[in-house]
VOBA-1610 file (N, C-alpha, C; in pm, whole numbers, padded with zeros to 5 digits, always signed):
BEGIN
Met+10540+04007+06398Met+10493+04095+06290Met+10384+04028+06208Thr+10402+03896+06183Thr+10302+03825+06103Thr+10166+03829+06169Ser+10161+03817+06302Ser+10033+03821+06372Ser+09967+03957+06358Asp+10047+04064+06359Asp+09992+04199+06341Asp+09933+04216+06201Ile+10003+04163+06102Ile+09955+04173+05964Ile+09826+04093+05948Lys+09821+03975+06006Lys+09699+03896+05998Lys+09583+03967+06065Ala+09608+04028+06179Ala+09502+04101+06251Ala+09450+04216+06166Ala+09541+04286+06097Ala+09500+04397+06010Ala+09418+04346+05892Leu+09461+04234+05835Leu+09389+04180+05720Leu+09251+04129+05758Arg+09237+04080+05880Arg+09105+04033+05925Arg+09005+04148+05933Arg+09053+04269+05949Arg+08965+04387+05960Arg+08921+04439+05822Gln+08983+04392+05717Gln+08956+04449+05586Gln+08815+04415+05538Arg+08752+04516+05475Arg+08620+04500+05418Arg+08621+04559+05277Ile+08573+04479+05180Ile+08572+04521+05040Ile+08430+04506+04987Glu+08372+04616+04941Glu+08233+04615+04895Glu+08227+04581+04746Thr+08137+04491+04711Thr+08120+04457+04570Thr+07997+04529+04513Pro+07997+04557+04383Pro+07888+04631+04320Pro+07783+04539+04259Ser+07658+04570+04279Ser+07551+04485+04225Ser+07560+04472+04073Trp+07602+04580+04007Trp+07602+04580+03860Trp+07710+04489+03802Ala+07807+04451+03882Ala+07912+04361+03832Ala+07858+04221+03806Tyr+07742+04188+03863Tyr+07687+04053+03847Tyr+07594+04042+03727Gly+07562+04155+03665Gly+07475+04155+03549Gly+07555+04154+03419Asn+07485+04148+03308Asn+07550+04151+03177Asn+07606+04289+03149Ser+07724+04293+03093Ser+07784+04421+03055Ser+07873+04400+02935Gly+07928+04508+02884Gly+08012+04498+02765Gly+08078+04629+02736Thr+08098+04658+02611Thr+08157+04785+02567Thr+08048+04865+02496Arg+08086+04978+02442Arg+07986+05056+02367Arg+07947+04985+02237Phe+08020+04879+02203Phe+07991+04808+02080Phe+07898+04688+02102Lys+07909+04625+02221Lys+07835+04501+02239Lys+07825+04466+02387Val+07708+04422+02429Val+07689+04364+02562Val+07681+04213+02545Phe+07767+04140+02614Phe+07775+03995+02600Phe+07694+03929+02711Ala+07593+03854+02673Ala+07507+03786+02770Ala+07573+03657+02816Gln+07553+03626+02943Gln+07602+03501+03001Gln+07486+03425+03065Arg+07493+03296+03065Arg+07389+03214+03127Arg+07398+03225+03279Gly+07282+03225+03345Gly+07279+03228+03490Gly+07292+03365+03552Val+07290+03469+03470Val+07303+03606+03521Val+07178+03643+03600Pro+07190+03720+03708Pro+07072+03759+03787Pro+06967+03831+03704Arg+06842+03814+03748Arg+06729+03879+03680Arg+06669+03991+03763Asp+06712+04007+03886Asp+06659+04113+03971Asp+06759+04139+04084Pro+06737+04245+04162Pro+06832+04276+04271Pro+06845+04166+04374Tyr+06741+04088+04394Tyr+06748+03980+04492Tyr+06850+03875+04449Glu+06851+03844+04320Glu+06948+03746+04271Glu+07089+03805+04265Lys+07100+03935+04243Lys+07232+03998+04251Lys+07290+03984+04391Leu+07208+04006+04492Leu+07253+03992+04630Leu+07294+03848+04659Ala+07221+03753+04604Ala+07255+03612+04625Ala+07394+03582+04568Asp+07425+03638+04451Asp+07556+03616+04391Asp+07666+03685+04471Ala+07636+03806+04517Ala+07733+03878+04599Ala+07763+03803+04728Ala+07663+03738+04781Ala+07681+03661+04905Ala+07781+03547+04885Gln+07789+03496+04762Gln+07887+03391+04733Gln+08030+03444+04742Val+08049+03567+04698Val+08182+03627+04708Val+08223+03639+04854His+08130+03683+04938His+08161+03694+05081His+08180+03556+05143Arg+08101+03461+05099Arg+08111+03324+05154Arg+08251+03267+05136Phe+08314+03292+05022Phe+08442+03229+04994Phe+08563+03317+05026Thr+08541+03448+05041Thr+08654+03536+05075Thr+08649+03583+05220Gly+08528+03596+05275Gly+08513+03639+05413Gly+08532+03788+05436Val+08555+03866+05331Val+08584+04009+05350Val+08498+04100+05261Ala+08388+04046+05208Ala+08302+04125+05118Ala+08158+04126+05170Pro+08134+04185+05288Pro+08003+04172+05352Pro+07897+04272+05307Thr+07932+04366+05219Thr+07834+04465+05175Thr+07829+04471+05023Val+07713+04515+04974Val+07688+04521+04829Val+07633+04658+04794Ala+07698+04727+04703Ala+07651+04857+04657Ala+07535+04839+04561Leu+07433+04924+04575Leu+07319+04923+04484Leu+07326+05042+04390His+07265+05027+04274His+07260+05134+04173His+07113+05159+04141Ile+07069+05283+04162Ile+06929+05318+04140Ile+06918+05402+04013Pro+06831+05366+03919Pro+06718+05274+03929Pro+06746+05130+03885Trp+06872+05094+03856Trp+06898+04957+03813Trp+06852+04855+03917Asp+06859+04892+04044Asp+06820+04801+04152Asp+06693+04847+04223Lys+06608+04912+04149Lys+06483+04965+04206Lys+06388+04849+04241Val+06330+04855+04360Val+06230+04756+04404Val+06117+04831+04473Asp+06008+04761+04495Asp+05894+04822+04562Asp+05916+04835+04712Asp+05995+04744+04769Asp+06011+04739+04915Asp+06160+04727+04949Tyr+06221+04841+04982Tyr+06364+04840+05013Tyr+06392+04782+05151Val+06299+04792+05240Val+06316+04730+05371Val+06326+04578+05355Ala+06239+04523+05269Ala+06243+04379+05243Ala+06372+04340+05172Leu+06420+04424+05081Leu+06546+04394+05011Leu+06662+04390+05110Ala+06666+04486+05202Ala+06772+04488+05302Ala+06764+04366+05393Ala+06641+04325+05427Ala+06624+04206+05510Ala+06670+04082+05436His+06642+04076+05305His+06687+03964+05223His+06840+03957+05222Ala+06905+04073+05212Ala+07052+04076+05215Ala+07104+04019+05347Arg+07044+04060+05456Arg+07088+04011+05586Arg+07068+03860+05598Asp+06959+03811+05544Asp+06935+03666+05547Asp+07043+03589+05471Leu+07102+03654+05372Leu+07207+03592+05291Leu+07345+03609+05354Gly+07351+03686+05463Gly+07480+03708+05529Gly+07556+03829+05482Val+07488+03918+05408Val+07551+04043+05362Val+07460+04159+05400Ala+07497+04279+05357Ala+07416+04397+05387Ala+07425+04493+05270Val+07328+04581+05261Val+07328+04685+05157Val+07435+04788+05193Gly+07518+04821+05096Gly+07623+04920+05116Gly+07585+05054+05057Ala+07674+05111+04979Ala+07651+05243+04922Ala+07536+05242+04822Ile+07462+05351+04820Ile+07357+05372+04720Ile+07414+05463+04611Asn+07417+05410+04488Asn+07472+05486+04375Asn+07360+05549+04295Thr+07375+05676+04266Thr+07274+05749+04189Thr+07299+05731+04040Asn+07197+05759+03960Asn+07207+05749+03815Asn+07135+05867+03752Val+07215+05966+03710Val+07157+06081+03639Val+07229+06097+03505Phe+07249+05982+03437Phe+07320+05988+03310Phe+07252+05910+03198Gln+07144+05838+03226Gln+07088+05753+03121Gln+06962+05808+03055Asp+06890+05895+03122Asp+06767+05947+03064Asp+06797+06045+02950Asp+06710+06048+02852Asp+06727+06141+02740Asp+06732+06287+02787Asp+06662+06316+02896Asp+06662+06453+02948Asp+06801+06501+02985Tyr+06893+06408+03010Tyr+07026+06446+03058Tyr+07127+06462+02945Arg+07079+06479+02824Arg+07167+06494+02708Arg+07263+06612+02726Leu+07216+06720+02787Leu+07299+06838+02810Leu+07339+06853+02956Gly+07325+06743+03030Gly+07364+06748+03170Gly+07246+06720+03261Ser+07275+06694+03386Ser+07171+06668+03487Ser+07161+06787+03582Val+07237+06787+03689Val+07228+06897+03786Val+07292+07025+03733Thr+07369+07016+03624Thr+07426+07138+03564Thr+07356+07178+03435Asn+07251+07108+03401Asn+07177+07137+03277Asn+07125+07281+03278Pro+07128+07349+03164Pro+07074+07486+03160Pro+06923+07492+03183Asp+06854+07381+03169Asp+06709+07376+03189Asp+06678+07348+03337Ala+06610+07441+03401Ala+06580+07428+03544Ala+06492+07305+03571Gly+06406+07270+03478Gly+06320+07153+03497Gly+06399+07023+03500Val+06499+07013+03415Val+06585+06894+03415Val+06666+06889+03544Arg+06717+07003+03586Arg+06793+07007+03711Arg+06707+06961+03828Arg+06581+07000+03831Arg+06491+06961+03938Arg+06466+06810+03935Lys+06451+06756+03815Lys+06432+06612+03802Lys+06554+06537+03857Ala+06673+06582+03822Ala+06795+06517+03869Ala+06807+06527+04020Leu+06780+06643+04075Leu+06790+06660+04220Leu+06688+06573+04293Asp+06569+06563+04239Asp+06468+06478+04301Asp+06517+06333+04309His+06585+06289+04204His+06639+06152+04206His+06745+06138+04315Leu+06833+06235+04328Leu+06936+06228+04430Leu+06875+06221+04570Leu+06772+06301+04591Leu+06705+06300+04722Leu+06630+06169+04744Glu+06575+06113+04637Glu+06510+05983+04648Glu+06610+05878+04694Cys+06733+05887+04648Cys+06834+05791+04687Cys+06870+05804+04835Val+06862+05924+04889Val+06882+05939+05034Val+06767+05872+05109Asp+06645+05884+05055Asp+06532+05811+05115Asp+06561+05661+05117Ile+06618+05609+05009Ile+06650+05467+05001Ile+06758+05432+05104Met+06851+05522+05126Met+06950+05502+05233Met+06880+05483+05367Asp+06781+05567+05394Asp+06708+05557+05520Asp+06643+05419+05535Leu+06588+05369+05425Leu+06513+05243+05430Leu+06604+05121+05439Thr+06722+05128+05379Thr+06811+05013+05376Thr+06915+05014+05486Gly+06931+05127+05554Gly+07035+05138+05656Gly+07171+05175+05599Ser+07176+05214+05474Ser+07302+05255+05413Ser+07350+05387+05472Gly+07481+05398+05487Gly+07537+05522+05537Gly+07608+05605+05432Thr+07610+05555+05306Thr+07689+05621+05202Thr+07609+05639+05075Leu+07612+05760+05023Leu+07553+05794+04893Leu+07669+05823+04798Lys+07668+05761+04682Lys+07774+05784+04585Lys+07719+05868+04471Leu+07789+05977+04442Leu+07746+06070+04339Leu+07849+06075+04226Trp+07805+06043+04106Trp+07886+06066+03988Trp+07799+06133+03883Phe+07856+06235+03819Phe+07783+06312+03718Phe+07857+06304+03585Ser+07784+06265+03482Ser+07844+06262+03348Ser+07840+06401+03284Asp+07795+06499+03357Asp+07772+06634+03305Asp+07900+06696+03248Gly+07883+06766+03138Gly+07993+06837+03074Gly+07948+06888+02939Thr+08042+06935+02862Thr+08009+06985+02729Thr+08104+06926+02625Asn+08061+06929+02500Asn+08141+06877+02391Asn+08209+06984+02308Tyr+08163+07111+02319Tyr+08214+07214+02231Tyr+08239+07344+02307Pro+08344+07416+02269Pro+08366+07548+02328Pro+08246+07639+02307Gly+08207+07707+02412Gly+08094+07799+02403Gly+07959+07733+02418Gln+07955+07603+02428Gln+07827+07531+02437Gln+07745+07576+02557Asp+07812+07601+02670Asp+07744+07648+02791Asp+07843+07727+02874Asp+07791+07795+02973Asp+07873+07879+03061Asp+07940+07790+03166Ile+08073+07780+03161Ile+08146+07690+03251Ile+08123+07729+03396Arg+08133+07856+03427Arg+08117+07900+03567Arg+07974+07878+03615Ala+07876+07905+03530Ala+07737+07886+03569Ala+07710+07739+03601Arg+07772+07651+03526Arg+07754+07508+03552Arg+07811+07470+03689Gln+07920+07531+03728Gln+07975+07506+03861Gln+07880+07557+03970Asp+07816+07671+03944Asp+07718+07724+04041Asp+07600+07628+04056Arg+07553+07574+03945Arg+07440+07481+03950Arg+07479+07353+04024Leu+07600+07306+03997Leu+07648+07186+04065Leu+07656+07209+04215Ala+07712+07320+04254Ala+07726+07352+04397Ala+07589+07360+04465Glu+07492+07416+04396Glu+07357+07427+04452Glu+07295+07290+04476Ala+07312+07201+04381Ala+07256+07065+04395Ala+07326+06989+04507Leu+07458+06998+04513Leu+07532+06928+04616Leu+07493+06977+04756Ala+07471+07107+04768Ala+07430+07163+04897Ala+07294+07110+04939Ala+07203+07096+04843Ala+07069+07044+04875Ala+07077+06899+04922Val+07160+06820+04856Val+07177+06681+04898Val+07243+06673+05035Tyr+07345+06754+05054Tyr+07416+06755+05183Tyr+07321+06787+05298Asp+07235+06885+05277Asp+07141+06925+05382Asp+07039+06814+05413Arg+07013+06727+05316Arg+06916+06619+05336Arg+06976+06500+05412Leu+07106+06487+05414Leu+07169+06373+05479Leu+07135+06368+05628Gly+07113+06246+05676Gly+07080+06229+05816Gly+07201+06194+05900Glu+07176+06164+06026Glu+07281+06127+06119Glu+07352+05999+06071Gly+07484+06003+06070Gly+07560+05886+06028Gly+07563+05863+05879Gln+07515+05959+05801Gln+07516+05946+05655Gln+07615+06045+05594Arg+07666+06011+05479Arg+07760+06098+05408Arg+07746+06073+05259Phe+07802+06163+05178Phe+07812+06132+05036Phe+07957+06136+04991Leu+07986+06050+04892Leu+08116+06044+04829Leu+08103+06099+04688Leu+08185+06197+04655Leu+08177+06265+04527Leu+08286+06212+04434Glu+08242+06163+04320Glu+08332+06100+04224Glu+08365+06197+04113Tyr+08484+06187+04059Tyr+08527+06270+03947Tyr+08571+06180+03832Lys+08575+06238+03713Lys+08618+06161+03596Lys+08671+06257+03491Leu+08787+06222+03437Leu+08855+06313+03344Leu+08772+06346+03221Phe+08709+06245+03162Phe+08630+06267+03041Phe+08533+06152+03023Glu+08448+06163+02928Glu+08352+06061+02886Glu+08229+06056+02979Pro+08113+06084+02925Pro+08079+06105+02785Pro+08104+06247+02734Ala+08132+06341+02824Ala+08166+06476+02780Ala+08313+06480+02740Phe+08344+06544+02628Phe+08480+06537+02575Phe+08552+06672+02572Tyr+08481+06783+02572Tyr+08549+06913+02576Tyr+08576+06955+02720Met+08473+06945+02803Met+08486+06990+02940Met+08394+06907+03029Thr+08449+06847+03133Thr+08370+06773+03230Thr+08354+06858+03354Asp+08233+06863+03411Asp+08208+06952+03524Asp+08281+06910+03651Leu+08309+06780+03666Leu+08393+06731+03777Leu+08506+06647+03717Pro+08609+06710+03664Pro+08710+06636+03588Pro+08821+06575+03672Asp+08842+06625+03795Asp+08958+06578+03871Asp+08934+06591+04021Trp+09031+06537+04097Trp+09019+06535+04243Trp+09015+06674+04302Gly+09082+06769+04238Gly+09083+06906+04291Gly+08946+06970+04290Ala+08873+06951+04180Ala+08738+07007+04171Ala+08646+06940+04272Ala+08655+06807+04283Ala+08572+06735+04380Ala+08607+06777+04522Tyr+08736+06791+04550Tyr+08782+06832+04683Tyr+08729+06970+04719Ala+08734+07064+04623Ala+08689+07201+04650Ala+08541+07204+04686His+08460+07127+04613His+08316+07124+04644His+08292+07061+04781Cys+08363+06953+04811Cys+08344+06885+04940Cys+08392+06972+05055Leu+08502+07042+05034Leu+08558+07128+05139Leu+08460+07236+05178Arg+08391+07291+05080Arg+08294+07397+05108Arg+08174+07345+05187Leu+08138+07219+05165Leu+08015+07166+05224Leu+08033+07121+05369Gly+08142+07051+05400Gly+08160+07007+05537Gly+08200+06862+05550Pro+08199+06807+05672Pro+08256+06674+05699Pro+08179+06557+05640Lys+08053+06576+05603Lys+07976+06466+05546Lys+08000+06451+05396Ala+08082+06535+05338Ala+08114+06528+05196Ala+08260+06489+05180Arg+08284+06377+05112Arg+08420+06327+05090Arg+08439+06295+04942Val+08564+06280+04903Val+08599+06247+04765Val+08620+06096+04753Val+08571+06037+04645Val+08598+05896+04615Val+08691+05890+04494Val+08792+05806+04502Val+08890+05793+04395Val+08861+05667+04315Asp+08819+05685+04192Asp+08804+05573+04099Asp+08938+05557+04027Thr+09001+05442+04042Thr+09136+05426+03990Thr+09143+05426+03837Gly+09030+05424+03769Gly+09030+05428+03623Gly+08997+05563+03564His+08984+05666+03647His+08932+05794+03601His+09038+05904+03585His+09161+05864+03554His+09269+05962+03548His+09339+05959+03413Ala+09411+06068+03386Ala+09492+06073+03265Ala+09609+05976+03278Pro+09659+05925+03165Pro+09776+05836+03171Pro+09892+05902+03246Gly+09955+05824+03333Gly+10070+05874+03407Gly+10036+05947+03535Thr+09908+05964+03566Thr+09872+06033+03689Thr+09920+05954+03810Asn+09979+06023+03906Asn+10025+05960+04029Asn+09909+05953+04127Ile+09836+05843+04124Ile+09715+05830+04205Ile+09750+05825+04353Glu+09865+05765+04388Glu+09900+05757+04528Glu+09925+05895+04589Phe+09970+05991+04508Phe+09981+06128+04559Phe+09845+06184+04595Ile+09747+06161+04507Ile+09611+06207+04534Ile+09559+06147+04664Val+09584+06018+04682Val+09542+05949+04803Val+09607+06010+04926Ala+09739+06031+04919Ala+09811+06088+05033Ala+09760+06228+05066Phe+09735+06309+04963Phe+09689+06446+04986Phe+09550+06447+05051Leu+09458+06369+04994Leu+09322+06369+05046Leu+09316+06313+05188Leu+09397+06212+05218Leu+09402+06160+05354Leu+09455+06266+05450Arg+09557+06337+05408Arg+09614+06444+05492Arg+09511+06551+05524Glu+09421+06576+05429Glu+09317+06677+05447Glu+09191+06622+05510Gly+09187+06491+05536Gly+09067+06431+05594Gly+08950+06426+05498Lys+08979+06417+05367Lys+08872+06423+05268Lys+08865+06301+05177Leu+08942+06197+05207Leu+08929+06075+05127Leu+08818+05989+05187Gly+08716+05964+05106Gly+08603+05884+05154Gly+08607+05740+05111Gly+08676+05711+05000Gly+08678+05572+04955Gly+08735+05559+04817Phe+08733+05434+04769Phe+08785+05400+04637Phe+08679+05326+04557Asp+08682+05346+04426Asp+08622+05256+04329Asp+08739+05187+04261Phe+08766+05063+04301Phe+08882+04992+04250Phe+08851+04924+04117Asn+08936+04947+04020Asn+08934+04875+03893Asn+09069+04896+03825Ser+09086+04842+03706Ser+09210+04859+03631Ser+09181+04925+03497Arg+09280+04998+03451Arg+09269+05063+03321Arg+09396+05039+03242Phe+09378+05019+03112Phe+09490+05022+03020Phe+09491+05154+02942Tyr+09372+05200+02903Tyr+09363+05318+02819Tyr+09279+05429+02880Ala+09162+05396+02933Ala+09074+05497+02991Ala+08996+05432+03104Asp+08866+05452+03108Asp+08785+05396+03216Asp+08742+05255+03178Asp+08840+05163+03178Asp+08816+05030+03124Asp+08733+04942+03217Asp+08734+04973+03348Asp+08658+04896+03448Asp+08696+04748+03449Leu+08823+04720+03427Leu+08871+04584+03434Leu+08902+04544+03579Met+08933+04419+03602Met+08956+04370+03737Met+09073+04444+03802Val+09051+04488+03923Val+09154+04563+03995Val+09280+04479+04007Gly+09395+04544+03988Gly+09521+04475+03998Gly+09562+04400+03873Ala+09479+04405+03769Ala+09509+04331+03647Ala+09610+04404+03559Ala+09596+04535+03547Ala+09682+04611+03457Ala+09814+04649+03524Asp+09807+04693+03650Asp+09926+04743+03718Asp+09917+04711+03867Pro+09946+04588+03905Pro+09937+04552+04047Pro+10031+04633+04135Phe+10143+04679+04078Phe+10236+04760+04156Phe+10173+04893+04196Gln+10091+04950+04107Gln+10019+05073+04142Gln+09923+05050+04257Leu+09852+04938+04255Leu+09759+04907+04363Leu+09834+04895+04495Phe+09951+04831+04493Phe+10035+04821+04612Phe+10076+04960+04661Arg+10117+05047+04571Arg+10159+05183+04610Arg+10044+05260+04672Ile+09925+05243+04615Ile+09806+05310+04669Ile+09777+05259+04810Met+09780+05129+04827Met+09749+05072+04958Met+09854+05111+05062Tyr+09979+05127+05020Tyr+10079+05174+05116Tyr+10043+05314+05166Glu+10003+05403+05076Glu+09968+05539+05118Glu+09843+05540+05206Val+09750+05449+05178Val+09631+05437+05264Val+09673+05402+05406Ile+09760+05302+05418Ile+09805+05259+05550Ile+09891+05367+05615Arg+09984+05422+05541Arg+10072+05527+05592Arg+09993+05648+05640Gly+09885+05682+05570Gly+09808+05801+05602Gly+09696+05780+05701Gly+09687+05661+05760Gly+09583+05635+05857Gly+09446+05609+05797Gly+09444+05569+05669Gly+09316+05547+05602Gly+09268+05403+05602Tyr+09344+05317+05669Tyr+09303+05176+05673Tyr+09204+05156+05789Thr+09089+05220+05774Thr+08984+05217+05875Thr+08849+05207+05805Asp+08744+05194+05884Asp+08609+05190+05826Asp+08571+05324+05764Asp+08647+05429+05793Asp+08617+05562+05742Asp+08645+05574+05592Val+08731+05488+05541Val+08764+05488+05398Val+08710+05359+05338Ala+08617+05371+05245Ala+08548+05255+05188Ala+08628+05198+05072Phe+08651+05067+05076Phe+08713+04997+04965Phe+08602+04931+04884Met+08573+04988+04769Met+08464+04939+04685Met+08518+04900+04548Leu+08462+04796+04489Leu+08496+04758+04353Leu+08396+04824+04258Asp+08445+04870+04144Asp+08357+04924+04039Asp+08407+04866+03908Gln+08351+04751+03872Gln+08402+04677+03757Gln+08287+04620+03675Cys+08314+04602+03548Cys+08219+04537+03460Cys+08288+04416+03397His+08237+04299+03426His+08299+04177+03375His+08235+04141+03241Asn+08302+04181+03135Asn+08246+04169+03002Asn+08261+04030+02942Ile+08379+03971+02960Ile+08407+03843+02897Ile+08437+03733+02999Glu+08467+03770+03122Glu+08495+03671+03226Glu+08368+03644+03307Pro+08356+03528+03370Pro+08240+03500+03454Pro+08232+03598+03571Lys+08110+03632+03610Lys+08088+03743+03703Lys+08141+03716+03844Ile+08093+03610+03905Ile+08129+03585+04045Ile+08278+03556+04060Pro+08337+03469+03979Pro+08482+03450+03990Pro+08561+03579+03966Gly+08510+03665+03877Gly+08577+03793+03854Gly+08580+03879+03979Gln+08473+03875+04056Gln+08469+03950+04181Gln+08557+03885+04288Ile+08554+03754+04295Ile+08640+03684+04392Ile+08787+03715+04365Arg+08827+03706+04239Arg+08966+03735+04204Arg+09001+03879+04237Ser+08911+03971+04213Ser+08936+04112+04242Ser+08956+04135+04391Val+08871+04074+04472Val+08885+04084+04617Val+09021+04030+04660Met+09060+03917+04604Met+09189+03857+04639Met+09305+03948+04598Asn+09292+04016+04484Asn+09397+04107+04440Asn+09415+04223+04537Val+09304+04276+04587Val+09312+04385+04686Val+09376+04333+04815Gln+09338+04213+04856Gln+09398+04154+04976Gln+09549+04139+04961Glu+09593+04092+04845Glu+09735+04070+04824Glu+09811+04203+04826Ala+09757+04305+04761Ala+09823+04435+04761Ala+09829+04493+04903Thr+09723+04472+04979Thr+09719+04522+05116Thr+09822+04449+05203Ala+09830+04318+05189Ala+09927+04241+05268Ala+10070+04287+05238Lys+10100+04310+05111Lys+10234+04357+05076Lys+10260+04497+05132Ala+10159+04583+05129Ala+10176+04718+05184Ala+10199+04713+05334Leu+10133+04619+05402Leu+10153+04604+05546Leu+10292+04551+05579Leu+10357+04485+05482Leu+10490+04430+05503Leu+10602+04533+05492Val+10573+04650+05441Val+10677+04752+05425Val+10736+04784+05563Asp+10867+04775+05573Asp+10937+04807+05698Asp+10945+04960+05708Arg+10849+05018+05776Arg+10838+05164+05778Arg+10952+05229+05855Asp+11006+05160+05955Asp+11121+05216+06028Asp+11243+05222+05937Ala+11270+05113+05868Ala+11384+05110+05776Ala+11365+05211+05663Leu+11241+05223+05616Leu+11211+05319+05510Leu+11236+05462+05559Ala+11193+05493+05680Ala+11211+05627+05735Ala+11359+05659+05751Arg+11439+05560+05796Arg+11583+05585+05812Arg+11649+05613+05677Ala+11612+05532+05577Ala+11670+05553+05444Ala+11630+05689+05388Gln+11505+05727+05408Gln+11459+05856+05359Gln+11531+05971+05429Ala+11548+05959+05562Ala+11617+06064+05638Ala+11763+06076+05598Asp+11823+05963+05560Asp+11964+05963+05519Asp+11982+06003+05373Gly+11872+06022+05303Gly+11882+06051+05161Gly+11928+05933+05079Asp+11905+05813+05130Asp+11947+05691+05063Asp+11839+05651+04962Val+11852+05702+04843Val+11749+05684+04741Val+11729+05536+04708Leu+11838+05467+04680Leu+11826+05328+04642Leu+11785+05240+04759Gly+11833+05274+04877Gly+11795+05197+04995Gly+11647+05208+05025Ala+11594+05329+05013Ala+11450+05348+05037Ala+11367+05272+04935Asn+11409+05279+04810Asn+11337+05207+04705Asn+11345+05056+04727Ala+11460+05008+04778Ala+11476+04865+04802Ala+11382+04816+04911Val+11359+04898+05013Val+11264+04861+05118Val+11125+04841+05058Phe+11088+04933+04971Phe+10959+04923+04902Phe+10951+04796+04819Met+11054+04773+04739Met+11052+04661+04647Met+11058+04527+04720Asp+11129+04523+04833Asp+11133+04398+04910Asp+10993+04356+04953Ala+10914+04452+04996Ala+10777+04421+05038Ala+10693+04379+04918Tyr+10705+04451+04807Tyr+10624+04420+04690Tyr+10659+04284+04632Asp+10788+04247+04637Asp+10832+04121+04577Asp+10804+04000+04665Thr+10753+04022+04785Thr+10723+03911+04875Thr+10596+03838+04828Asp+10601+03707+04823Asp+10484+03627+04787Asp+10397+03613+04913Val+10285+03684+04914Val+10198+03684+05033Val+10086+03581+05022Arg+10082+03506+04914Arg+09973+03410+04897Arg+09972+03301+05006Pro+10088+03249+05048Pro+10084+03152+05159Pro+10029+03213+05288Leu+10064+03337+05315Leu+10013+03406+05434Leu+09862+03419+05429Leu+09810+03458+05314Leu+09665+03475+05300Leu+09593+03340+05305Ala+09653+03238+05248Ala+09593+03104+05255Ala+09584+03058+05400Glu+09688+03082+05474Glu+09690+03045+05616Glu+09585+03123+05694Leu+09575+03251+05663Leu+09476+03337+05729Leu+09334+03287+05703Arg+09307+03249+05579Arg+09173+03200+05545Arg+09141+03071+05621Glu+09236+02982+05625Glu+09213+02856+05696Glu+09189+02880+05844Glu+09262+02975+05902Glu+09241+03009+06042Glu+09102+03069+06066Ser+09045+03128+05960Ser+08912+03189+05969Ser+08801+03092+05929Gly+08836+02966+05905Gly+08737+02866+05867Gly+08700+02867+05721Leu+08784+02930+05639Leu+08758+02938+05495Leu+08854+02847+05420Asp+08820+02820+05294Asp+08911+02745+05209Asp+09031+02833+05176Ala+09148+02773+05170Ala+09269+02849+05139Ala+09266+02910+05000Asp+09192+02849+04909Asp+09183+02894+04770Asp+09037+02925+04737Pro+08994+03051+04751Pro+08854+03086+04726Pro+08806+03054+04585Met+08893+03070+04486Met+08852+03042+04348Met+08821+02895+04329Ala+08908+02809+04379Ala+08886+02665+04366Ala+08764+02622+04446Ala+08746+02681+04564Ala+08632+02646+04648Ala+08501+02683+04580Tyr+08499+02799+04514Tyr+08377+02838+04442Tyr+08348+02742+04328Arg+08451+02705+04254Arg+08430+02611+04141Arg+08373+02478+04192Arg+08421+02432+04305Arg+08373+02305+04359Arg+08233+02314+04417Ser+08187+02435+04450Ser+08059+02451+04519Ser+07939+02413+04433Gly+07954+02420+04301Gly+07843+02390+04211Gly+07744+02504+04194Tyr+07775+02620+04255Tyr+07681+02733+04247Tyr+07665+02783+04104Ala+07772+02785+04029Ala+07765+02836+03891Ala+07670+02750+03808Glu+07678+02620+03823Glu+07590+02531+03748Glu+07445+02543+03798Lys+07431+02562+03928Lys+07298+02574+03988Lys+07222+02695+03933Ile+07287+02810+03925Ile+07215+02929+03878Ile+07186+02922+03729Val+07270+02853+03653Val+07240+02834+03510Val+07113+02751+03494Asp+07099+02649+03576Asp+06980+02562+03567Asp+06855+02632+03617Glu+06869+02715+03721Glu+06752+02775+03786Glu+06705+02903+03719Arg+06797+02982+03666Arg+06760+03114+03615Arg+06725+03107+03466Val+06612+03044+03443Val+06563+03030+03306Val+06436+03115+03294Gly+06429+03194+03188Gly+06315+03284+03172Gly+06342+03417+03240Gly+06251+03510+03220Gly+06270+03643+03276Gly+06368+03724+03195Thr+06402+03839+03247Thr+06494+03930+03179Thr+06622+03944+03260Gln+06734+03911+03198Gln+06862+03922+03268Gln+06894+04068+03300Ala+06956+04087+03417Ala+07001+04220+03454Ala+07121+04258+03370Gly+07133+04386+03342Gly+07245+04437+03265Gly+07248+04587+03276Trp+07316+04651+03186Trp+07321+04796+03189Trp+07178+04851+03174Gly+07140+04927+03271Gly+07006+04985+03268Gly+06903+04902+03340Ala+06942+04788+03401Ala+06846+04704+03472Ala+06912+04635+03589
//
């Protein structure tokens, strides 16, 4: 059984986000750190360190226009030279002043056209970088009753999504993200998985739902959402992070590691542990160092996955069929309570990696090197 678990873990791929390597903070303050990347090329270099020490983070998500460059072919080649590749292309239709009342759902046709042009531009970038995934998130919504026509906004959203869908090429898809609230507080145009699912279902197989683990109301059973979407063939991926209160974007597995384990069990149970379901991190490291924060996050996902793979599914099925409530729960808890760190350390050593990625990174001297080298210029952060 151990060999099967190791084989499954060797197949795991976790995508890191370019924006996690830049400066970030809260709505009150962005905290600058020394050695932070100044351009997308340096972001890729930092992401390559995460892959170097974990062995399971070979792709990097880009955010446009934060990662805008003159030559995307050259950027993709630079990524390959570093041992990684460009992953999902994330759109940004929430920062311009024009989007105050929404982007693709804005009542102004000119603003809607501007937003759609950006989305289509991002598909062009996919063509140039070899990316197969477009990530769509819309901050669109309203703050007050009567502010806009709720149904009309859904019509506008559907029209924009259809235009993007039609532009997708062979082997390309988009993942549609939802969020309960913020920055819209009365009504969000894509507030939950049901709304995202309905839009994707209408469009076809190239449209899937992405589950951001921080985008739900307190108490939401995220593993149910995962199980349902997998059953329907509509789960496209995850944006992994942790939340205490809302969309905190903290390190995945930090707030509720048991929830992450439950989610990963449903992924495996539902046949989603394949390249068809993208495991992506979406985090902002406000007070912790950037690269170690990503390494630790990757390790947390690995640990949750290893525990989920340990669940004795035959014993669980027997207990469930017998109506043995406590027995079924005990099977679950036995797997979760298992210390999988020795297994993962052994796996890394067998793969030619250090058993402890965090310690190996600290010893590498990379953190000190980038502090010394990255002097001058403008540090990357929110909006860059």
